[in-house]
Biotite code that builds the C-alpha atoms (Angstrom):
import biotite.structure as struc

atoms = struc.array([
    struc.Atom([-10.895, 27.529, -4.479], chain_id="A", res_id=1, res_name="MET", atom_name="CA", element="C"),
    struc.Atom([-10.327, 24.273, -2.961], chain_id="A", res_id=2, res_name="GLY", atom_name="CA", element="C"),
    struc.Atom([-9.683, 20.601, -4.567], chain_id="A", res_id=3, res_name="ASN", atom_name="CA", element="C"),
    struc.Atom([-12.870, 20.998, -6.755], chain_id="A", res_id=4, res_name="ALA", atom_name="CA", element="C"),
    struc.Atom([-15.725, 23.216, -7.292], chain_id="A", res_id=5, res_name="TRP", atom_name="CA", element="C"),
    struc.Atom([-18.663, 23.737, -9.414], chain_id="A", res_id=6, res_name="PHE", atom_name="CA", element="C"),
    struc.Atom([-18.741, 26.829, -12.117], chain_id="A", res_id=7, res_name="VAL", atom_name="CA", element="C"),
    struc.Atom([-22.054, 28.927, -13.166], chain_id="A", res_id=8, res_name="ARG", atom_name="CA", element="C"),
    struc.Atom([-20.919, 29.163, -16.661], chain_id="A", res_id=9, res_name="GLU", atom_name="CA", element="C"),
    struc.Atom([-18.202, 28.298, -19.612], chain_id="A", res_id=10, res_name="ILE", atom_name="CA", element="C"),
    struc.Atom([-16.508, 30.863, -21.420], chain_id="A", res_id=11, res_name="LYS", atom_name="CA", element="C"),
    struc.Atom([-15.855, 29.448, -24.677], chain_id="A", res_id=12, res_name="LYS", atom_name="CA", element="C"),
    struc.Atom([-12.690, 30.430, -26.638], chain_id="A", res_id=13, res_name="VAL", atom_name="CA", element="C"),
    struc.Atom([-11.590, 29.271, -29.961], chain_id="A", res_id=14, res_name="GLN", atom_name="CA", element="C"),
    struc.Atom([-7.751, 28.562, -29.357], chain_id="A", res_id=15, res_name="ASN", atom_name="CA", element="C"),
    struc.Atom([-5.081, 28.093, -26.814], chain_id="A", res_id=16, res_name="PRO", atom_name="CA", element="C"),
    struc.Atom([-4.024, 31.747, -27.185], chain_id="A", res_id=17, res_name="ASP", atom_name="CA", element="C"),
    struc.Atom([-7.455, 32.962, -26.782], chain_id="A", res_id=18, res_name="ASP", atom_name="CA", element="C"),
    struc.Atom([-7.898, 30.726, -23.754], chain_id="A", res_id=19, res_name="GLU", atom_name="CA", element="C"),
    struc.Atom([-4.814, 32.177, -22.096], chain_id="A", res_id=20, res_name="ILE", atom_name="CA", element="C"),
    struc.Atom([-5.761, 35.451, -22.954], chain_id="A", res_id=21, res_name="ALA", atom_name="CA", element="C"),
    struc.Atom([-9.129, 34.940, -21.311], chain_id="A", res_id=22, res_name="ALA", atom_name="CA", element="C"),
    struc.Atom([-7.467, 34.070, -18.046], chain_id="A", res_id=23, res_name="LEU", atom_name="CA", element="C"),
    struc.Atom([-6.727, 37.760, -17.647], chain_id="A", res_id=24, res_name="ASP", atom_name="CA", element="C"),
    struc.Atom([-10.130, 38.719, -16.622], chain_id="A", res_id=25, res_name="ASN", atom_name="CA", element="C"),
    struc.Atom([-12.369, 36.017, -15.183], chain_id="A", res_id=26, res_name="PHE", atom_name="CA", element="C"),
    struc.Atom([-13.633, 34.736, -11.922], chain_id="A", res_id=27, res_name="GLU", atom_name="CA", element="C"),
    struc.Atom([-12.463, 31.147, -11.270], chain_id="A", res_id=28, res_name="PRO", atom_name="CA", element="C"),
    struc.Atom([-15.198, 30.325, -8.892], chain_id="A", res_id=29, res_name="ALA", atom_name="CA", element="C"),
    struc.Atom([-17.834, 31.099, -11.274], chain_id="A", res_id=30, res_name="TYR", atom_name="CA", element="C"),
    struc.Atom([-16.320, 30.698, -14.660], chain_id="A", res_id=31, res_name="THR", atom_name="CA", element="C"),
    struc.Atom([-14.363, 28.041, -16.514], chain_id="A", res_id=32, res_name="ALA", atom_name="CA", element="C"),
    struc.Atom([-12.589, 28.819, -19.770], chain_id="A", res_id=33, res_name="VAL", atom_name="CA", element="C"),
    struc.Atom([-12.664, 26.272, -22.355], chain_id="A", res_id=34, res_name="VAL", atom_name="CA", element="C"),
    struc.Atom([-11.237, 25.904, -25.829], chain_id="A", res_id=35, res_name="ASP", atom_name="CA", element="C"),
    struc.Atom([-13.900, 24.414, -27.714], chain_id="A", res_id=36, res_name="VAL", atom_name="CA", element="C"),
    struc.Atom([-11.744, 23.552, -30.710], chain_id="A", res_id=37, res_name="SER", atom_name="CA", element="C"),
    struc.Atom([-10.224, 20.978, -28.737], chain_id="A", res_id=38, res_name="LYS", atom_name="CA", element="C"),
    struc.Atom([-12.988, 19.953, -26.360], chain_id="A", res_id=39, res_name="PHE", atom_name="CA", element="C"),
    struc.Atom([-16.644, 19.011, -26.894], chain_id="A", res_id=40, res_name="LYS", atom_name="CA", element="C"),
    struc.Atom([-18.993, 20.816, -24.418], chain_id="A", res_id=41, res_name="ILE", atom_name="CA", element="C"),
    struc.Atom([-22.477, 20.387, -23.625], chain_id="A", res_id=42, res_name="GLY", atom_name="CA", element="C"),
    struc.Atom([-24.314, 23.015, -21.408], chain_id="A", res_id=43, res_name="SER", atom_name="CA", element="C"),
    struc.Atom([-22.659, 26.118, -20.831], chain_id="A", res_id=44, res_name="ASP", atom_name="CA", element="C"),
    struc.Atom([-24.599, 27.943, -18.430], chain_id="A", res_id=45, res_name="LYS", atom_name="CA", element="C"),
    struc.Atom([-25.646, 26.138, -15.103], chain_id="A", res_id=46, res_name="PHE", atom_name="CA", element="C"),
    struc.Atom([-28.101, 27.254, -12.060], chain_id="A", res_id=47, res_name="ASP", atom_name="CA", element="C"),
    struc.Atom([-26.613, 28.158, -9.123], chain_id="A", res_id=48, res_name="SER", atom_name="CA", element="C"),
    struc.Atom([-28.522, 25.963, -6.707], chain_id="A", res_id=49, res_name="SER", atom_name="CA", element="C"),
    struc.Atom([-26.598, 24.293, -3.808], chain_id="A", res_id=50, res_name="THR", atom_name="CA", element="C"),
    struc.Atom([-24.204, 21.852, -4.724], chain_id="A", res_id=51, res_name="ALA", atom_name="CA", element="C"),
    struc.Atom([-21.148, 20.190, -3.222], chain_id="A", res_id=52, res_name="SER", atom_name="CA", element="C"),
    struc.Atom([-18.087, 18.239, -4.174], chain_id="A", res_id=53, res_name="ILE", atom_name="CA", element="C"),
    struc.Atom([-15.612, 16.633, -1.679], chain_id="A", res_id=54, res_name="THR", atom_name="CA", element="C"),
    struc.Atom([-12.590, 15.033, -2.181], chain_id="A", res_id=55, res_name="LEU", atom_name="CA", element="C"),
    struc.Atom([-12.490, 11.889, -0.165], chain_id="A", res_id=56, res_name="LYS", atom_name="CA", element="C"),
    struc.Atom([-9.350, 9.720, -1.170], chain_id="A", res_id=57, res_name="THR", atom_name="CA", element="C"),
    struc.Atom([-5.975, 11.522, -2.565], chain_id="A", res_id=58, res_name="CYS", atom_name="CA", element="C"),
    struc.Atom([-2.969, 9.445, -3.491], chain_id="A", res_id=59, res_name="THR", atom_name="CA", element="C"),
    struc.Atom([-0.811, 10.285, -6.496], chain_id="A", res_id=60, res_name="PRO", atom_name="CA", element="C"),
    struc.Atom([-2.365, 7.768, -9.017], chain_id="A", res_id=61, res_name="LYS", atom_name="CA", element="C"),
    struc.Atom([-6.061, 7.940, -7.539], chain_id="A", res_id=62, res_name="TYR", atom_name="CA", element="C"),
    struc.Atom([-8.376, 10.277, -6.785], chain_id="A", res_id=63, res_name="LEU", atom_name="CA", element="C"),
    struc.Atom([-11.924, 9.886, -5.422], chain_id="A", res_id=64, res_name="GLN", atom_name="CA", element="C"),
    struc.Atom([-14.582, 12.551, -4.940], chain_id="A", res_id=65, res_name="TYR", atom_name="CA", element="C"),
    struc.Atom([-18.228, 12.610, -4.054], chain_id="A", res_id=66, res_name="VAL", atom_name="CA", element="C"),
    struc.Atom([-20.551, 14.953, -5.458], chain_id="A", res_id=67, res_name="SER", atom_name="CA", element="C"),
    struc.Atom([-24.079, 16.192, -4.555], chain_id="A", res_id=68, res_name="LYS", atom_name="CA", element="C"),
    struc.Atom([-26.218, 18.354, -6.766], chain_id="A", res_id=69, res_name="SER", atom_name="CA", element="C"),
    struc.Atom([-29.763, 18.873, -8.067], chain_id="A", res_id=70, res_name="SER", atom_name="CA", element="C"),
    struc.Atom([-28.731, 19.459, -11.676], chain_id="A", res_id=71, res_name="SER", atom_name="CA", element="C"),
    struc.Atom([-25.945, 18.793, -14.120], chain_id="A", res_id=72, res_name="GLU", atom_name="CA", element="C"),
    struc.Atom([-23.114, 20.916, -13.378], chain_id="A", res_id=73, res_name="LYS", atom_name="CA", element="C"),
    struc.Atom([-19.508, 21.577, -14.712], chain_id="A", res_id=74, res_name="LEU", atom_name="CA", element="C"),
    struc.Atom([-16.647, 20.662, -11.852], chain_id="A", res_id=75, res_name="ALA", atom_name="CA", element="C"),
    struc.Atom([-13.098, 22.178, -12.296], chain_id="A", res_id=76, res_name="VAL", atom_name="CA", element="C"),
    struc.Atom([-10.573, 20.096, -10.107], chain_id="A", res_id=77, res_name="PHE", atom_name="CA", element="C"),
    struc.Atom([-7.435, 21.326, -8.837], chain_id="A", res_id=78, res_name="SER", atom_name="CA", element="C"),
    struc.Atom([-5.553, 19.044, -10.722], chain_id="A", res_id=79, res_name="GLU", atom_name="CA", element="C"),
    struc.Atom([-3.307, 19.605, -13.762], chain_id="A", res_id=80, res_name="ILE", atom_name="CA", element="C"),
    struc.Atom([-4.896, 18.369, -17.057], chain_id="A", res_id=81, res_name="TYR", atom_name="CA", element="C"),
    struc.Atom([-2.827, 15.353, -18.291], chain_id="A", res_id=82, res_name="TYR", atom_name="CA", element="C"),
    struc.Atom([-4.950, 13.019, -20.592], chain_id="A", res_id=83, res_name="PRO", atom_name="CA", element="C"),
    struc.Atom([-2.081, 10.465, -20.883], chain_id="A", res_id=84, res_name="ILE", atom_name="CA", element="C"),
    struc.Atom([-2.880, 7.611, -18.635], chain_id="A", res_id=85, res_name="GLY", atom_name="CA", element="C"),
    struc.Atom([-5.489, 9.145, -16.725], chain_id="A", res_id=86, res_name="TRP", atom_name="CA", element="C"),
    struc.Atom([-8.917, 7.723, -16.932], chain_id="A", res_id=87, res_name="THR", atom_name="CA", element="C"),
    struc.Atom([-12.192, 9.046, -14.969], chain_id="A", res_id=88, res_name="ALA", atom_name="CA", element="C"),
    struc.Atom([-15.386, 7.425, -14.249], chain_id="A", res_id=89, res_name="THR", atom_name="CA", element="C"),
    struc.Atom([-18.608, 8.623, -12.365], chain_id="A", res_id=90, res_name="ILE", atom_name="CA", element="C"),
    struc.Atom([-20.364, 5.815, -10.449], chain_id="A", res_id=91, res_name="ASP", atom_name="CA", element="C"),
    struc.Atom([-17.800, 3.299, -12.198], chain_id="A", res_id=92, res_name="GLY", atom_name="CA", element="C"),
    struc.Atom([-19.043, 4.407, -15.934], chain_id="A", res_id=93, res_name="LYS", atom_name="CA", element="C"),
    struc.Atom([-16.319, 5.930, -18.098], chain_id="A", res_id=94, res_name="PRO", atom_name="CA", element="C"),
    struc.Atom([-16.428, 9.857, -18.127], chain_id="A", res_id=95, res_name="ALA", atom_name="CA", element="C"),
    struc.Atom([-14.729, 12.394, -20.325], chain_id="A", res_id=96, res_name="ASP", atom_name="CA", element="C"),
    struc.Atom([-12.145, 14.774, -18.630], chain_id="A", res_id=97, res_name="LEU", atom_name="CA", element="C"),
    struc.Atom([-11.704, 18.146, -20.537], chain_id="A", res_id=98, res_name="ILE", atom_name="CA", element="C"),
    struc.Atom([-9.297, 20.969, -20.193], chain_id="A", res_id=99, res_name="ARG", atom_name="CA", element="C"),
    struc.Atom([-10.350, 24.066, -18.164], chain_id="A", res_id=100, res_name="ALA", atom_name="CA", element="C"),
    struc.Atom([-8.673, 27.382, -17.729], chain_id="A", res_id=101, res_name="ASN", atom_name="CA", element="C"),
    struc.Atom([-5.565, 26.104, -19.903], chain_id="A", res_id=102, res_name="TYR", atom_name="CA", element="C"),
    struc.Atom([-4.104, 23.864, -16.898], chain_id="A", res_id=103, res_name="VAL", atom_name="CA", element="C"),
    struc.Atom([-6.987, 22.470, -14.982], chain_id="A", res_id=104, res_name="LEU", atom_name="CA", element="C"),
    struc.Atom([-9.199, 19.251, -15.223], chain_id="A", res_id=105, res_name="ARG", atom_name="CA", element="C"),
    struc.Atom([-12.798, 19.608, -15.551], chain_id="A", res_id=106, res_name="ALA", atom_name="CA", element="C"),
    struc.Atom([-15.678, 17.217, -15.939], chain_id="A", res_id=107, res_name="MET", atom_name="CA", element="C"),
    struc.Atom([-19.666, 17.123, -16.592], chain_id="A", res_id=108, res_name="TYR", atom_name="CA", element="C"),
    struc.Atom([-21.229, 15.804, -13.548], chain_id="A", res_id=109, res_name="ILE", atom_name="CA", element="C"),
    struc.Atom([-25.023, 14.615, -13.556], chain_id="A", res_id=110, res_name="PRO", atom_name="CA", element="C"),
    struc.Atom([-27.536, 15.592, -11.275], chain_id="A", res_id=111, res_name="ALA", atom_name="CA", element="C"),
    struc.Atom([-27.534, 13.548, -7.870], chain_id="A", res_id=112, res_name="GLY", atom_name="CA", element="C"),
    struc.Atom([-25.177, 11.788, -5.414], chain_id="A", res_id=113, res_name="THR", atom_name="CA", element="C"),
    struc.Atom([-22.132, 10.489, -7.674], chain_id="A", res_id=114, res_name="HIS", atom_name="CA", element="C"),
    struc.Atom([-18.484, 9.138, -6.760], chain_id="A", res_id=115, res_name="THR", atom_name="CA", element="C"),
    struc.Atom([-15.913, 10.324, -9.256], chain_id="A", res_id=116, res_name="ILE", atom_name="CA", element="C"),
    struc.Atom([-12.762, 8.408, -9.438], chain_id="A", res_id=117, res_name="GLU", atom_name="CA", element="C"),
    struc.Atom([-9.584, 9.456, -11.529], chain_id="A", res_id=118, res_name="MET", atom_name="CA", element="C"),
    struc.Atom([-7.151, 6.962, -11.986], chain_id="A", res_id=119, res_name="LYS", atom_name="CA", element="C"),
    struc.Atom([-3.467, 6.681, -13.498], chain_id="A", res_id=120, res_name="PHE", atom_name="CA", element="C"),
    struc.Atom([-2.485, 3.876, -15.085], chain_id="A", res_id=121, res_name="ASP", atom_name="CA", element="C"),
    struc.Atom([0.047, 3.287, -18.154], chain_id="A", res_id=122, res_name="MET", atom_name="CA", element="C"),
    struc.Atom([1.328, 0.030, -19.373], chain_id="A", res_id=123, res_name="PRO", atom_name="CA", element="C"),
    struc.Atom([4.592, 1.730, -20.312], chain_id="A", res_id=124, res_name="SER", atom_name="CA", element="C"),
    struc.Atom([4.854, 3.149, -16.748], chain_id="A", res_id=125, res_name="TYR", atom_name="CA", element="C"),
    struc.Atom([4.529, -0.778, -15.441], chain_id="A", res_id=126, res_name="HIS", atom_name="CA", element="C"),
    struc.Atom([7.063, -1.847, -17.967], chain_id="A", res_id=127, res_name="LEU", atom_name="CA", element="C"),
    struc.Atom([9.662, 1.006, -16.692], chain_id="A", res_id=128, res_name="GLY", atom_name="CA", element="C"),
    struc.Atom([9.169, -0.005, -13.196], chain_id="A", res_id=129, res_name="GLU", atom_name="CA", element="C"),
    struc.Atom([10.084, -3.775, -13.890], chain_id="A", res_id=130, res_name="LYS", atom_name="CA", element="C"),
    struc.Atom([12.811, -2.966, -16.197], chain_id="A", res_id=131, res_name="ILE", atom_name="CA", element="C"),
    struc.Atom([14.139, -0.744, -13.245], chain_id="A", res_id=132, res_name="SER", atom_name="CA", element="C"),
    struc.Atom([13.894, -3.492, -10.728], chain_id="A", res_id=133, res_name="LEU", atom_name="CA", element="C"),
    struc.Atom([15.502, -5.624, -12.927], chain_id="A", res_id=134, res_name="VAL", atom_name="CA", element="C"),
    struc.Atom([18.343, -3.354, -13.480], chain_id="A", res_id=135, res_name="CYS", atom_name="CA", element="C"),
    struc.Atom([18.337, -2.692, -9.753], chain_id="A", res_id=136, res_name="SER", atom_name="CA", element="C"),
    struc.Atom([18.966, -6.465, -8.996], chain_id="A", res_id=137, res_name="ILE", atom_name="CA", element="C"),
    struc.Atom([21.587, -6.903, -11.410], chain_id="A", res_id=138, res_name="LEU", atom_name="CA", element="C"),
    struc.Atom([23.585, -3.840, -10.120], chain_id="A", res_id=139, res_name="LEU", atom_name="CA", element="C"),
    struc.Atom([22.999, -5.100, -6.501], chain_id="A", res_id=140, res_name="PHE", atom_name="CA", element="C"),
    struc.Atom([24.535, -8.601, -7.729], chain_id="A", res_id=141, res_name="SER", atom_name="CA", element="C"),
    struc.Atom([27.315, -7.199, -9.441], chain_id="A", res_id=142, res_name="ALA", atom_name="CA", element="C"),
    struc.Atom([28.480, -5.299, -6.483], chain_id="A", res_id=143, res_name="LEU", atom_name="CA", element="C"),
    struc.Atom([28.083, -8.041, -4.364], chain_id="A", res_id=144, res_name="LEU", atom_name="CA", element="C"),
    struc.Atom([30.134, -10.247, -6.933], chain_id="A", res_id=145, res_name="GLY", atom_name="CA", element="C"),
    struc.Atom([33.042, -7.479, -6.922], chain_id="A", res_id=146, res_name="ILE", atom_name="CA", element="C"),
    struc.Atom([32.815, -7.333, -2.939], chain_id="A", res_id=147, res_name="THR", atom_name="CA", element="C"),
    struc.Atom([33.051, -11.212, -2.522], chain_id="A", res_id=148, res_name="VAL", atom_name="CA", element="C"),
    struc.Atom([35.961, -11.510, -5.376], chain_id="A", res_id=149, res_name="LEU", atom_name="CA", element="C"),
    struc.Atom([37.878, -8.667, -3.427], chain_id="A", res_id=150, res_name="GLU", atom_name="CA", element="C"),
    struc.Atom([37.507, -10.171, -0.101], chain_id="A", res_id=151, res_name="ILE", atom_name="CA", element="C"),
    struc.Atom([38.025, -13.767, -0.962], chain_id="A", res_id=152, res_name="LEU", atom_name="CA", element="C"),
    struc.Atom([41.896, -13.569, -2.516], chain_id="A", res_id=153, res_name="PRO", atom_name="CA", element="C"),
    struc.Atom([42.861, -11.606, 0.615], chain_id="A", res_id=154, res_name="LYS", atom_name="CA", element="C"),
    struc.Atom([41.730, -14.101, 3.006], chain_id="A", res_id=155, res_name="LYS", atom_name="CA", element="C"),
    struc.Atom([43.476, -17.270, 0.978], chain_id="A", res_id=156, res_name="LYS", atom_name="CA", element="C"),
    struc.Atom([46.892, -15.197, 0.843], chain_id="A", res_id=157, res_name="SER", atom_name="CA", element="C"),
    struc.Atom([46.421, -14.468, 4.647], chain_id="A", res_id=158, res_name="VAL", atom_name="CA", element="C"),
    struc.Atom([46.138, -18.338, 5.415], chain_id="A", res_id=159, res_name="SER", atom_name="CA", element="C"),
    struc.Atom([49.301, -19.434, 3.891], chain_id="A", res_id=160, res_name="HIS", atom_name="CA", element="C"),
])
């Protein structure tokens, strides 16, 4: 299906078990399965006019897409839905991500040409990076100190 695609319809289900069961018999190019007990959805049918969505930038913490459409559509992304730390914007304005097909991200995108960005940023992640850096510096310093203490006494005893 590529990095992202627009679907023609949403198949509404009432719980995660029904969502998994619905994946047995559906066309992912045309239909997205959404658990409506967990996610609020708007339109569930979309016209079949030509539209495009293209991945422009891809890093582990940042994705940028450009979309063109003559009407509102639901885009499904080949990315795992993981709401903690991920934020999405359309033209710089906050947008909601929903889960489709049990594991993928999806998003309503309005008509027109738009830039969609998804960013990963968690304060606890940055704190963990800082703690890891401090621990690495302490470990390196300790190893350097032990090495110096081992070499220094041997040099003194050789000179006597």
